[in-house]
C-alpha positions in Angstrom: 48.5 90.6 90.0 46.6 88.0 88.2 47.2 86.2 84.8 44.8 86.6 82.2 45.1 84.8 78.6 43.5 86.7 75.7 42.5 84.9 72.5 42.5 87.7 70.0 41.1 87.7 66.2 42.0 89.7 63.6 40.2 89.9 60.2 40.1 92.3 57.1 37.5 94.5 57.1 34.4 93.3 55.1 34.5 95.7 52.5 38.1 95.1 51.8 39.8 93.0 49.4 41.1 89.6 51.0 43.3 88.3 48.3 44.5 85.0 50.2 40.6 84.2 51.2 40.0 84.9 47.2 42.6 82.2 46.1 41.5 79.9 48.7 37.9 80.1 48.0 38.9 79.7 44.1 40.8 76.6 44.9 37.8 74.9 46.9 36.3 73.8 43.7 39.6 72.1 42.2 39.8 70.3 45.7 36.1 68.6 45.4 34.7 71.2 47.8 32.7 73.6 45.5 30.4 74.1 48.4 32.6 76.4 50.2 32.9 80.2 49.5 33.3 83.3 50.9 36.7 82.4 52.4 38.0 85.4 54.7 41.8 84.8 56.1 42.9 86.4 59.3 45.0 85.8 62.2 44.7 84.4 65.6 46.5 85.4 68.5 47.1 84.5 72.0 49.1 86.2 74.9 49.1 86.5 78.6 48.8 89.7 80.4 49.3 90.3 84.1 46.9 93.1 85.9 44.9 93.4 88.9 41.5 92.8 87.5 39.9 91.8 84.3 38.9 95.2 83.4 42.5 96.7 83.4 43.6 93.5 81.4 41.6 93.9 78.6 42.3 97.6 78.3 45.8 96.3 78.0 45.1 93.9 75.1 42.8 96.6 73.5 45.9 98.8 73.7 48.1 96.1 72.4 45.5 95.3 69.3 45.2 99.0 68.3 49.1 100.1 68.8 50.6 97.2 67.1 48.4 93.7 66.7 46.0 95.2 64.3 46.4 97.6 61.4 43.0 99.6 62.0 42.8 101.0 58.6 42.6 97.4 56.9 41.7 95.3 59.8 39.0 94.7 62.8 39.8 92.5 65.7 37.9 91.1 68.7 39.1 89.1 71.5 38.4 87.2 74.9 39.5 87.2 78.1 40.2 84.5 80.6 41.9 84.2 84.0 44.8 81.9 83.8 44.2 79.8 87.3 47.5 78.4 88.6 
């Protein structure tokens, strides 16, 4: 078995309101950063998965995202996978 490290980004769908992002965007002017706008806030998740190969590891990470890590009604996700060298 090999160990893979997944880096997962979960973000709100583009067509949905992002209240946290909107609040941060609104605060930028008060911080002297009026040129920053359009902030979207999500989450970044890292995890390790043991699998025979990269394709199997990708399938497991995708399943974890669909079943638990991302609410697909409101969020989209993407991930990258790297083999951990011991």
